[in-house]
PAMINU-401747 format. One record per residue: residue in three letters; chain; x, y, z of N, C-alpha, C in turn. Coordinates in steps of 0.2 Angstrom, whole numbers. Each point is the difference from the previous one (the first is absolute). Layout:
<pt res="ALA" chain="A" n_px="X" n_py="Y" n_pz="Z" ca_px="X" ca_py="Y" ca_pz="Z" c_px="X" c_py="Y" c_pz="Z"/>
...
This chain:
<pt res="MET" chain="A" n_px="-92" n_py="-8" n_pz="20" ca_px="0" ca_py="1" ca_pz="-7" c_px="6" c_py="3" c_pz="-3"/>
<pt res="ILE" chain="A" n_px="2" n_py="-2" n_pz="-6" ca_px="6" ca_py="2" ca_pz="-3" c_px="-1" c_py="4" c_pz="-6"/>
<pt res="ALA" chain="A" n_px="3" n_py="6" n_pz="-1" ca_px="0" ca_py="4" ca_pz="-6" c_px="6" c_py="-1" c_pz="-4"/>
<pt res="ARG" chain="A" n_px="-2" n_py="-1" n_pz="-7" ca_px="5" ca_py="-2" ca_pz="-5" c_px="1" c_py="6" c_pz="-4"/>
<pt res="ILE" chain="A" n_px="5" n_py="3" n_pz="-1" ca_px="1" ca_py="6" ca_pz="-4" c_px="5" c_py="-1" c_pz="-6"/>
<pt res="TRP" chain="A" n_px="-3" n_py="2" n_pz="-6" ca_px="4" ca_py="0" ca_pz="-6" c_px="0" c_py="6" c_pz="-4"/>
<pt res="HIS" chain="A" n_px="5" n_py="2" n_pz="-3" ca_px="1" ca_py="6" ca_pz="-4" c_px="2" c_py="-1" c_pz="-7"/>
<pt res="GLY" chain="A" n_px="-3" n_py="3" n_pz="-5" ca_px="2" ca_py="0" ca_pz="-7" c_px="0" c_py="6" c_pz="-3"/>
<pt res="LYS" chain="A" n_px="3" n_py="1" n_pz="-6" ca_px="-1" ca_py="6" ca_pz="-4" c_px="0" c_py="-1" c_pz="-7"/>
<pt res="THR" chain="A" n_px="-4" n_py="4" n_pz="-3" ca_px="0" ca_py="0" ca_pz="-8" c_px="1" c_py="7" c_pz="-3"/>
<pt res="LYS" chain="A" n_px="0" n_py="0" n_pz="-6" ca_px="0" ca_py="6" ca_pz="-4" c_px="-7" c_py="4" c_pz="2"/>
<pt res="VAL" chain="A" n_px="0" n_py="7" n_pz="0" ca_px="-6" ca_py="3" ca_pz="1" c_px="-5" c_py="-2" c_pz="-5"/>
<pt res="GLU" chain="A" n_px="2" n_py="-1" n_pz="-6" ca_px="-5" ca_py="-2" ca_pz="-6" c_px="-3" c_py="-6" c_pz="2"/>
<pt res="ASP" chain="A" n_px="2" n_py="-4" n_pz="4" ca_px="-3" ca_py="-7" ca_pz="2" c_px="-4" c_py="1" c_pz="6"/>
<pt res="TYR" chain="A" n_px="-1" n_py="5" n_pz="3" ca_px="-3" ca_py="1" ca_pz="7" c_px="-7" c_py="-3" c_pz="0"/>
<pt res="GLU" chain="A" n_px="-4" n_py="2" n_pz="-5" ca_px="-7" ca_py="-2" ca_pz="0" c_px="0" c_py="-8" c_pz="-2"/>
<pt res="ALA" chain="A" n_px="4" n_py="-2" n_pz="-5" ca_px="0" ca_py="-7" ca_pz="-2" c_px="2" c_py="-4" c_pz="5"/>
<pt res="TYR" chain="A" n_px="5" n_py="1" n_pz="4" ca_px="2" ca_py="-4" ca_pz="5" c_px="-5" c_py="0" c_pz="6"/>
<pt res="THR" chain="A" n_px="-3" n_py="5" n_pz="1" ca_px="-5" ca_py="1" ca_pz="5" c_px="-6" c_py="-5" c_pz="-2"/>
<pt res="GLN" chain="A" n_px="-2" n_py="0" n_pz="-6" ca_px="-5" ca_py="-5" ca_pz="-2" c_px="2" c_py="-7" c_pz="0"/>
<pt res="PHE" chain="A" n_px="7" n_py="-2" n_pz="-2" ca_px="2" ca_py="-6" ca_pz="1" c_px="0" c_py="-3" c_pz="7"/>
<pt res="ILE" chain="A" n_px="2" n_py="5" n_pz="5" ca_px="0" ca_py="-2" ca_pz="7" c_px="-7" c_py="-2" c_pz="2"/>
<pt res="ASN" chain="A" n_px="-5" n_py="5" n_pz="-2" ca_px="-7" ca_py="-1" ca_pz="2" c_px="-3" c_py="-7" c_pz="-3"/>
<pt res="ASP" chain="A" n_px="2" n_py="-1" n_pz="-6" ca_px="-3" ca_py="-6" ca_pz="-4" c_px="4" c_py="-7" c_pz="2"/>
<pt res="THR" chain="A" n_px="6" n_py="0" n_pz="2" ca_px="4" ca_py="-6" ca_pz="0" c_px="2" c_py="-1" c_pz="7"/>
<pt res="ALA" chain="A" n_px="4" n_py="5" n_pz="3" ca_px="3" ca_py="-1" ca_pz="6" c_px="-4" c_py="0" c_pz="6"/>
<pt res="ILE" chain="A" n_px="-5" n_py="5" n_pz="1" ca_px="-5" ca_py="0" ca_pz="5" c_px="-4" c_py="-6" c_pz="1"/>
<pt res="PRO" chain="A" n_px="-3" n_py="-3" n_pz="-6" ca_px="-4" ca_py="-6" ca_pz="1" c_px="5" c_py="-6" c_pz="2"/>
<pt res="ASP" chain="A" n_px="6" n_py="0" n_pz="-2" ca_px="4" ca_py="-6" ca_pz="2" c_px="2" c_py="1" c_pz="7"/>
<pt res="TYR" chain="A" n_px="1" n_py="5" n_pz="3" ca_px="1" ca_py="1" ca_pz="7" c_px="-7" c_py="-2" c_pz="4"/>
<pt res="SER" chain="A" n_px="-5" n_py="3" n_pz="-2" ca_px="-7" ca_py="-1" ca_pz="3" c_px="-2" c_py="-7" c_pz="0"/>
<pt res="LYS" chain="A" n_px="2" n_py="-5" n_pz="-4" ca_px="-2" ca_py="-7" ca_pz="0" c_px="4" c_py="-4" c_pz="5"/>
<pt res="THR" chain="A" n_px="5" n_py="3" n_pz="3" ca_px="4" ca_py="-4" ca_pz="4" c_px="-3" c_py="0" c_pz="7"/>
<pt res="ALA" chain="A" n_px="-2" n_py="-6" n_pz="3" ca_px="-3" ca_py="-1" ca_pz="6" c_px="5" c_py="3" c_pz="6"/>
<pt res="GLY" chain="A" n_px="-3" n_py="4" n_pz="4" ca_px="5" ca_py="4" ca_pz="5" c_px="2" c_py="7" c_pz="-2"/>
<pt res="PHE" chain="A" n_px="-2" n_py="2" n_pz="-6" ca_px="1" ca_py="7" ca_pz="-2" c_px="-5" c_py="4" c_pz="3"/>
<pt res="VAL" chain="A" n_px="2" n_py="6" n_pz="3" ca_px="-5" ca_py="4" ca_pz="4" c_px="-2" c_py="6" c_pz="-5"/>
<pt res="LYS" chain="A" n_px="5" n_py="4" n_pz="-2" ca_px="-2" ca_py="6" ca_pz="-4" c_px="6" c_py="3" c_pz="-3"/>
<pt res="LEU" chain="A" n_px="-1" n_py="5" n_pz="-4" ca_px="6" ca_py="3" ca_pz="-3" c_px="-1" c_py="8" c_pz="-1"/>
<pt res="SER" chain="A" n_px="5" n_py="3" n_pz="0" ca_px="1" ca_py="7" ca_pz="-2" c_px="4" c_py="1" c_pz="-6"/>
<pt res="PHE" chain="A" n_px="-2" n_py="3" n_pz="-5" ca_px="3" ca_py="1" ca_pz="-7" c_px="2" c_py="7" c_pz="0"/>
<pt res="LEU" chain="A" n_px="6" n_py="2" n_pz="0" ca_px="2" ca_py="7" ca_pz="0" c_px="4" c_py="2" c_pz="-7"/>
<pt res="ARG" chain="A" n_px="-1" n_py="6" n_pz="-2" ca_px="4" ca_py="1" ca_pz="-6" c_px="1" c_py="8" c_pz="0"/>
<pt res="ASN" chain="A" n_px="5" n_py="2" n_pz="-3" ca_px="2" ca_py="7" ca_pz="-1" c_px="5" c_py="1" c_pz="-6"/>
<pt res="ILE" chain="A" n_px="1" n_py="6" n_pz="-2" ca_px="5" ca_py="1" ca_pz="-5" c_px="5" c_py="5" c_pz="3"/>
<pt res="LYS" chain="A" n_px="7" n_py="-2" n_pz="0" ca_px="5" ca_py="3" ca_pz="3" c_px="6" c_py="0" c_pz="-4"/>
<pt res="ASN" chain="A" n_px="3" n_py="5" n_pz="-1" ca_px="7" ca_py="1" ca_pz="-5" c_px="-2" c_py="-4" c_pz="-6"/>
<pt res="ASN" chain="A" n_px="-5" n_py="2" n_pz="-3" ca_px="-2" ca_py="-3" ca_pz="-7" c_px="0" c_py="-7" c_pz="0"/>
<pt res="GLU" chain="A" n_px="-2" n_py="-3" n_pz="5" ca_px="-1" ca_py="-8" ca_pz="0" c_px="-7" c_py="-1" c_pz="4"/>
<pt res="ALA" chain="A" n_px="-3" n_py="-5" n_pz="-2" ca_px="-6" ca_py="-2" ca_pz="4" c_px="2" c_py="-5" c_pz="5"/>
<pt res="HIS" chain="A" n_px="-2" n_py="1" n_pz="6" ca_px="1" ca_py="-5" ca_pz="6" c_px="-6" c_py="-3" c_pz="2"/>
<pt res="PHE" chain="A" n_px="1" n_py="-6" n_pz="2" ca_px="-6" ca_py="-4" ca_pz="2" c_px="2" c_py="-4" c_pz="7"/>
<pt res="THR" chain="A" n_px="-4" n_py="1" n_pz="5" ca_px="2" ca_py="-4" ca_pz="6" c_px="-7" c_py="-4" c_pz="2"/>
<pt res="LEU" chain="A" n_px="1" n_py="-6" n_pz="1" ca_px="-5" ca_py="-5" ca_pz="1" c_px="1" c_py="-2" c_pz="7"/>
<pt res="ILE" chain="A" n_px="-5" n_py="1" n_pz="5" ca_px="1" ca_py="-2" ca_pz="7" c_px="-6" c_py="-5" c_pz="0"/>
<pt res="THR" chain="A" n_px="2" n_py="-7" n_pz="1" ca_px="-5" ca_py="-5" ca_pz="1" c_px="0" c_py="-2" c_pz="8"/>
<pt res="TYR" chain="A" n_px="-5" n_py="-2" n_pz="2" ca_px="-1" ca_py="-2" ca_pz="7" c_px="-2" c_py="-8" c_pz="0"/>
<pt res="TRP" chain="A" n_px="3" n_py="-3" n_pz="4" ca_px="-1" ca_py="-8" ca_pz="1" c_px="0" c_py="-2" c_pz="7"/>
<pt res="GLU" chain="A" n_px="-4" n_py="-5" n_pz="1" ca_px="-1" ca_py="-3" ca_pz="7" c_px="7" c_py="-1" c_pz="3"/>
<pt res="ASN" chain="A" n_px="5" n_py="-3" n_pz="-3" ca_px="6" ca_py="-2" ca_pz="3" c_px="5" c_py="-2" c_pz="-6"/>
<pt res="LEU" chain="A" n_px="7" n_py="-1" n_pz="2" ca_px="5" ca_py="-2" ca_pz="-5" c_px="-2" c_py="-6" c_pz="-4"/>
<pt res="GLU" chain="A" n_px="-3" n_py="-5" n_pz="3" ca_px="-1" ca_py="-7" ca_pz="-3" c_px="-5" c_py="2" c_pz="-6"/>
<pt res="ILE" chain="A" n_px="-5" n_py="4" n_pz="1" ca_px="-4" ca_py="2" ca_pz="-5" c_px="4" c_py="3" c_pz="-6"/>
<pt res="ILE" chain="A" n_px="4" n_py="5" n_pz="2" ca_px="4" ca_py="3" ca_pz="-6" c_px="4" c_py="-5" c_pz="-4"/>
<pt res="LYS" chain="A" n_px="3" n_py="-5" n_pz="4" ca_px="4" ca_py="-6" ca_pz="-4" c_px="-5" c_py="-3" c_pz="-4"/>
<pt res="ASN" chain="A" n_px="-6" n_py="-1" n_pz="1" ca_px="-5" ca_py="-3" ca_pz="-4" c_px="-1" c_py="4" c_pz="-7"/>
<pt res="PHE" chain="A" n_px="1" n_py="6" n_pz="1" ca_px="-1" ca_py="5" ca_pz="-6" c_px="7" c_py="0" c_pz="-4"/>
<pt res="ALA" chain="A" n_px="5" n_py="2" n_pz="4" ca_px="7" ca_py="2" ca_pz="-3" c_px="5" c_py="-6" c_pz="0"/>
<pt res="GLY" chain="A" n_px="-1" n_py="-5" n_pz="3" ca_px="5" ca_py="-6" ca_pz="0" c_px="4" c_py="0" c_pz="7"/>
<pt res="ASP" chain="A" n_px="4" n_py="-5" n_pz="1" ca_px="4" ca_py="0" ca_pz="6" c_px="5" c_py="6" c_pz="1"/>
<pt res="ASP" chain="A" n_px="2" n_py="2" n_pz="-6" ca_px="5" ca_py="6" ca_pz="0" c_px="-5" c_py="6" c_pz="0"/>
<pt res="PHE" chain="A" n_px="-4" n_py="1" n_pz="6" ca_px="-5" ca_py="5" ca_pz="0" c_px="2" c_py="7" c_pz="-1"/>
<pt res="GLU" chain="A" n_px="7" n_py="2" n_pz="2" ca_px="2" ca_py="7" ca_pz="-1" c_px="2" c_py="2" c_pz="-7"/>
<pt res="LYS" chain="A" n_px="0" n_py="-5" n_pz="-5" ca_px="1" ca_py="1" ca_pz="-7" c_px="-6" c_py="3" c_pz="-3"/>
<pt res="ALA" chain="A" n_px="1" n_py="5" n_pz="-4" ca_px="-6" ca_py="3" ca_pz="-3" c_px="-3" c_py="-4" c_pz="-5"/>
<pt res="LYS" chain="A" n_px="-7" n_py="0" n_pz="-1" ca_px="-3" ca_py="-4" ca_pz="-5" c_px="-2" c_py="4" c_pz="-6"/>
<pt res="TYR" chain="A" n_px="2" n_py="-2" n_pz="-6" ca_px="-2" ca_py="4" ca_pz="-6" c_px="-4" c_py="-5" c_pz="-4"/>
<pt res="TYR" chain="A" n_px="-3" n_py="4" n_pz="-5" ca_px="-4" ca_py="-3" ca_pz="-5" c_px="3" c_py="1" c_pz="-7"/>
<pt res="PRO" chain="A" n_px="-1" n_py="-5" n_pz="-5" ca_px="4" ca_py="1" ca_pz="-6" c_px="-1" c_py="7" c_pz="-3"/>
<pt res="GLU" chain="A" n_px="-6" n_py="3" n_pz="1" ca_px="-2" ca_py="6" ca_pz="-3" c_px="4" c_py="6" c_pz="3"/>
<pt res="ASP" chain="A" n_px="3" n_py="-1" n_pz="6" ca_px="4" ca_py="5" ca_pz="3" c_px="6" c_py="2" c_pz="-5"/>
<pt res="ASP" chain="A" n_px="2" n_py="-5" n_pz="-4" ca_px="6" ca_py="2" ca_pz="-5" c_px="-2" c_py="5" c_pz="-4"/>
<pt res="ASP" chain="A" n_px="-6" n_py="1" n_pz="-2" ca_px="-3" ca_py="5" ca_pz="-4" c_px="0" c_py="7" c_pz="3"/>
<pt res="PHE" chain="A" n_px="0" n_py="0" n_pz="6" ca_px="-1" ca_py="7" ca_pz="4" c_px="6" c_py="2" c_pz="4"/>
<pt res="LEU" chain="A" n_px="2" n_py="-4" n_pz="5" ca_px="5" ca_py="2" ca_pz="5" c_px="7" c_py="2" c_pz="-3"/>
<pt res="LEU" chain="A" n_px="3" n_py="5" n_pz="3" ca_px="6" ca_py="2" ca_pz="-1" c_px="6" c_py="-4" c_pz="3"/>
<pt res="GLU" chain="A" n_px="-2" n_py="-3" n_pz="6" ca_px="5" ca_py="-4" ca_pz="3" c_px="-4" c_py="-5" c_pz="4"/>
<pt res="PHE" chain="A" n_px="3" n_py="-5" n_pz="3" ca_px="-3" ca_py="-5" ca_pz="4" c_px="3" c_py="-1" c_pz="6"/>
<pt res="GLU" chain="A" n_px="-3" n_py="4" n_pz="5" ca_px="3" ca_py="-1" ca_pz="7" c_px="-1" c_py="-7" c_pz="2"/>
<pt res="GLU" chain="A" n_px="6" n_py="-3" n_pz="3" ca_px="0" ca_py="-7" ca_pz="2" c_px="-4" c_py="-1" c_pz="6"/>
<pt res="LYS" chain="A" n_px="0" n_py="4" n_pz="5" ca_px="-3" ca_py="-2" ca_pz="6" c_px="-6" c_py="5" c_pz="2"/>
<pt res="VAL" chain="A" n_px="-5" n_py="-2" n_pz="4" ca_px="-5" ca_py="4" ca_pz="3" c_px="1" c_py="0" c_pz="7"/>
<pt res="GLU" chain="A" n_px="-4" n_py="4" n_pz="3" ca_px="1" ca_py="1" ca_pz="8" c_px="-6" c_py="-2" c_pz="3"/>
<pt res="HIS" chain="A" n_px="1" n_py="-3" n_pz="6" ca_px="-5" ca_py="-2" ca_pz="4" c_px="0" c_py="3" c_pz="7"/>
<pt res="PHE" chain="A" n_px="-6" n_py="2" n_pz="3" ca_px="0" ca_py="3" ca_pz="6" c_px="-6" c_py="-3" c_pz="4"/>
<pt res="GLU" chain="A" n_px="1" n_py="-1" n_pz="6" ca_px="-6" ca_py="-2" ca_pz="5" c_px="-4" c_py="6" c_pz="1"/>
<pt res="VAL" chain="A" n_px="-7" n_py="-1" n_pz="-1" ca_px="-5" ca_py="5" ca_pz="1" c_px="-2" c_py="-1" c_pz="7"/>
<pt res="PHE" chain="A" n_px="1" n_py="5" n_pz="4" ca_px="-1" ca_py="0" ca_pz="7" c_px="-6" c_py="5" c_pz="2"/>
<pt res="ALA" chain="A" n_px="-2" n_py="4" n_pz="-4" ca_px="-6" ca_py="5" ca_pz="1" c_px="-3" c_py="2" c_pz="-6"/>
């Protein structure tokens, strides 16, 4: 199993609205991909910014490519992210889950 980790940040004022967007749009998009296992959606406020970390779990890298494309290390963004995110991190991280 492979864990894919993405991080983003918004203004504190957008904390709840971006959370709702993730729940309504991103999570269903991940969930409909065959080979998706589960996710952990984390959030906190630090240094007057809202931080979001999304850890998704997939059966293997080929499944991730079905979701993210051949350049699977590139972060996937939605058009609505332009309304919230303060910056767009180019890459995500992948880890083999061994326990």
